[in-house]
N, C-alpha and C positions, 0 to 999 in steps of 0.2 A: 888801104891801111885803116881808113875810117870804118869800112864795112867789117873788117876783121875785129876792130875794137868794139863795134856794135854787137857783132856776133858773140865776141867774147863776153860782152856785157849782158847780152840776151841769155846766154847759157846760164850764168848765175841766176838770172831772173827766172828762167824755166825751172832751174833747180829749186829756187825759192818757192815757185808755184807748186812744184811737186811736194816740197816740204809742207806748204800750206794745205795741199790736199791731204797729205798724211796727217797733219795736225788736226784736221777736221773741225775748222771753225774756231781755232784758238785766237786770242787777241794779238799775240806776237805775229802770227802769219798774216793776219789782216793788215797789220801795220806795214809789214814788208811789201805786201801787194800794193798798198797805196804808194809806198816809196817807188816801186817799180813803175807804176803808172805815171807818176810825175816825171820819172826819168825818161820814159818813152815819149811823153808829150814834149819834153825838151828836145829830144832827138828828132821828132817830127818837125818841130819848128826849124831846126837846122836844115832838114830836107835831105838827109843822107841815109834814110832807112832803106834797107833792101827788102825784097819780097818776103824773106823768111821772117823778118821782124814783123811785117804786117800779119803774117799767119800767126805769129806768136801773140800779137796783140789781140787778134780775134779769139785765140784760144784763151787768153787771159779774161776777155769779156765773157766768154762762155763759162769760164771757171767762176767768175764773180757771180754770174747768174745762178750757176749751180750752187755756189756758196750761199747766195740769198735763199735759194730753195731749201738748201740743207739747214740753214739757220731757221727758216720757217718750220721745216720738219722737226728740227731740234726743239723749237719753242712749243710746237704742238705736242712733241713727245714729252717735253717737260710738263706741259699742262696735263697731258694724259697720265704722266708718271705721278704728278702731284695728286691728281684725282684718284689714281689707283692706290697711291700711298695712303690718302685719306680713307679710301674704301677698305684698304688693308688694315689701317688702324681701327676703323669701325668694326671690321670683321674680327680683328683681334679682341676688341672689347666685347663684341658679341660672343666670341668663343669663350672668353673668361666668364662672361655672364652665364652662358649655357653650361660651362663646366660647374659653376656654382649651383645652378639649377639642377644639373645632373647629380651632383653630390647630395643636394637636398633630397632629390627624388629617390636616389639610392638609399639614403638614410631612412626616408619614409617607407621605401619598399622593404628594407630590413625590419623596420618596426612592424610593418603590416604582416610580414612573414612570421615574425615572432608572435604577434597577436593572433594570427591564424593558427599557429601551432598550439598556442595556449588554449584557444577556443576548441580546436580539434581534440586536445587532451581532455578539456573539460567536458566536451560532448561525449567522448568515449567513456569518461568516468560516469557521466550521467546515464549513458546508455547501459553501462554495467550495473549501476544502481537500480535503474528501471527494470532490468531483467531480474535482478535479485528480488526486487519488490514484487514483480509479477509472480515469481516462483513462490515467494512467501504467501502472497495472496491466494495462489492456487492451492498451496498446502493448507492454508487456513480455511478456504472454501471446502476442501475435502473433509477437514476436521469438523467444520460446521455441519456439513451434510451428514457425516457419521453421527454427530451428536444429536442432530434433528431426528435421524432414524432411530437412534437409541431412545430418545425422549418419546418419540411416537410409539415405539414398542412398549415402553414403560407406561405411557398414558393408556394405551389399549389394554395392557394387563391390569392396570389400576381400575379402568372402567369396568372390565369384566369382573374383577374382584369386588368392586363397589356394587355392581348389579347383583352379584351373588349375595353380598351382605345385605343389600336392600331387600332382596327377596326373602332372605332369612329373617331380617328384621320385620318385614311385613307379616310373615307367618307368625313370628313371636308376638308382634303387636296384636294381630288378630286373636292369638291364643291368650295373651295376657292383657286383654282389655279389663278395665275396672269391673264391668258387669260380669265378664267371664271369671275374673278373679273372685268376685263376690260369690258367684255361684259355686266356684271351686271351694271357697272357704266354707260356704254353707254345707256343701257335700262332705267335705272333710270333717266338719263339726258333727254332722249327723253320723258319719262313719265312726268318728271317735266315740260318740255316745253309744252307738250300736256295739262297738267293740268293748266298751266299758260294761255295757249291759251283759254282753256275752261272757266277759271275764267274771262278772259277778255271778252269772248263772253257773258257770263252770265251777267257781269256788263254792257256790251253794250246793251243787251236785256233789262235789268232793266232800263237803261237810256232811251231807246226807249219807253218803257212802260210808264215811268214817263212823257216823252215829249208828248206822245200821250194823256195821261190823261190831261196834262196841256192844250194841244191844244184843246182837246175836251171841257174842262172847259171854255176856253176863247172864242171859236167860237160859241158855242151854248149856249147862256145865258138862252134861254127859257127852254132848256132841262137840266138845272143845277140840278134841283130837282131830275130828273130821274137818272142823273149820280151820284149824291150824294147817291141816294138810291142804285145804282149799286155798288158804292164803299163800301157801308156799307153791301152789300149782302154777302152771304156765298161764292159765286163763286169767288169774288174778294179777299176775305180773304184767300181762299184756294190757289189761284194763288200766292199771296204774300208769304204765308207760304211755298209753293212749291219752289219758288225761293230762299227763305232764307235757306231752308234745303239743296238745291243743293249747295248754296254758302258755308254753313258750312261743308258739305261733301267734297267739293273741297279743303277747307282750311285744313281739317284733313288729307286728302290724301297727300296734299302738305307737311304738317309738318312731316308725317310718312315717306314719300319718302326722305325728307331732312335728317331726323335722320338716316334712313337706309343707305343713301348715305354716311353720315359721318362715321358710323360704318364700312362700307366696306372699306372706305379710310384708316381708322386706322388699320384694319386687313391687308390690302395690304401693308402698311408701315412696320408693324411688320414682315410679312412674308418675305419682301425684306431684312430687317435687319437680320433675321434668316438665310436666304440663303447666305448673305454676310459673316456672322460668320462661317457658315459651309464651305464656299469656302475658306476663309482666315483663316484657323486654324493654330496656330503657330507650332504645332508638330504633327507628324503622330501618330496614335493610333493603337494598335493591334486589331484584329477582335473582341475580347471580349469587350475591352474597347470601340471600335467604336459602337458595338451593344448597350452597356449600354448608351453611349453618345446619340445615336439616340433615344433610349427609353426615356431618360430624356428630350431630346429636344422635342420629340413628346408629352410627358406629359406636358411640359411647354407650348407648343403651344396649347394643348387642354385646359389647365386651362386658358390660355390667351383668 
């Protein structure tokens, strides 16, 4: 009876142990195990335990040891869990911080992309402007070369024309020197005097012829008819015409000589004035300006 009661009591104890194992280290199960252990100790003092009870006690001891080990494992697990929780919290904080950094970096990246796009657009615009400037410079260089070529041709033509004018001016200068002009004037004066003398001689001859005709008409009345016929003859007309032509030629030569004499006098005066201006220049000129001045003066003289 006692064994049955112990067995009946041990079964609830085993069930309690099973519940304790199922609870896995709860406070209520540990309290029940302690109660069972006290009950088993009391039964051992009575001395009525059966072998099954001893086995049960050994099992309880093993369970207690397992419980201790489990408690230790639970403590270690709690420690590890706390450490992992702390690490998780730190990782969460690191994640938040990295998200903030990532958002900042993304914002910076967007700004940099926009900046790069602006720079690329500006670079493209500058490249386009540079190409346009190069094209304009090329066109201007072509125009400059054409203008240089045109100016070179004009300069060559001007130099050739100037050389021709200088040669003509030299010839005119050699011909119209003051000494030469003086000789020409003297020659013209002598020619004028000679022409005047010839004109006077022709007029004297005409007067003599008229007087002879008159004397012939008055002295020989009988031969008036013959003289009238002679005066009306071709020989007399040819003689009169010859005298008239010589008189006209003499007058034309005299007028041409007077005109040429007047032109020579004007040119002589102009040359004298030019020489005076060249001698009494107000300021000295450098060789280039002097050559230009001589060229312009020669041109002026030539045109004059």
